[in-house]
C-alpha positions in Angstrom: -0.1 0.2 0.0 2.8 2.4 1.0 4.8 1.7 -2.4 1.2 2.3 -4.6 0.5 5.5 -2.8 4.3 6.8 -3.4 4.0 6.0 -7.0 0.5 7.6 -7.2 1.9 10.8 -5.5 4.9 10.5 -8.3 2.5 10.2 -11.3 0.5 13.3 -9.7 3.6 15.7 -9.6 4.8 14.4 -13.1 1.1 14.9 -14.8 0.9 18.6 -13.0 4.4 19.5 -14.4 3.4 18.7 -17.9 -0.3 20.4 -17.3 1.3 23.4 -15.8 4.1 23.6 -18.8 1.0 23.4 -21.2 -1.3 26.1 -19.2 -0.8 29.6 -17.6 -2.4 28.5 -14.2 0.0 28.6 -11.0 -2.2 25.9 -9.0 -0.6 22.9 -10.9 2.7 24.7 -10.0 2.0 24.7 -6.1 0.7 21.1 -6.6 3.7 19.8 -8.0 5.8 21.2 -5.2 3.6 20.3 -2.8 3.5 16.7 -4.0 7.0 16.5 -4.5 7.7 17.8 -0.7 5.6 15.1 0.6 7.2 12.5 -1.6 10.7 13.6 0.0 9.5 13.3 3.5 7.8 10.2 2.8 10.8 8.8 1.3 13.2 9.7 4.0 10.6 8.4 6.5 10.4 4.9 4.7 14.2 4.6 3.7 16.7 2.4 5.3 19.1 4.2 7.7 22.3 3.2 5.1 20.1 5.5 2.8 20.3 8.6 5.3 24.0 8.0 5.9 25.1 7.9 2.0 22.8 11.2 1.8 24.5 12.8 4.6 27.8 11.7 3.3 27.1 13.2 -0.2 25.5 16.4 1.3 29.0 17.0 3.4 31.0 16.4 0.3 29.5 18.5 -2.2 30.9 21.8 -2.5 28.5 24.6 -3.2 29.6 27.8 -4.5 27.0 29.9 -3.3 27.5 28.6 0.1 31.6 29.0 0.0 33.3 31.3 2.2 34.4 34.6 0.4 37.6 36.2 1.2 37.5 39.6 2.6 40.5 42.0 2.1 40.9 44.1 5.3 43.4 46.1 4.5 44.7 47.5 0.7 
């Protein structure tokens, strides 16, 4: 039942993206974002602890340029 629920949420999210691209209505974008957040939370709740550890190690190894420290010169 949990697998079926997650597959239905994924299909609803994909269909919402397709409908959003074809129309100009914002409700489909909100629906897509909402279902994606639910899928991520549900996926972490159902996932095995090793997947959590792998995701944590991946996040610690990734260097995002936006969050990188910048060197500030104090003296000229």
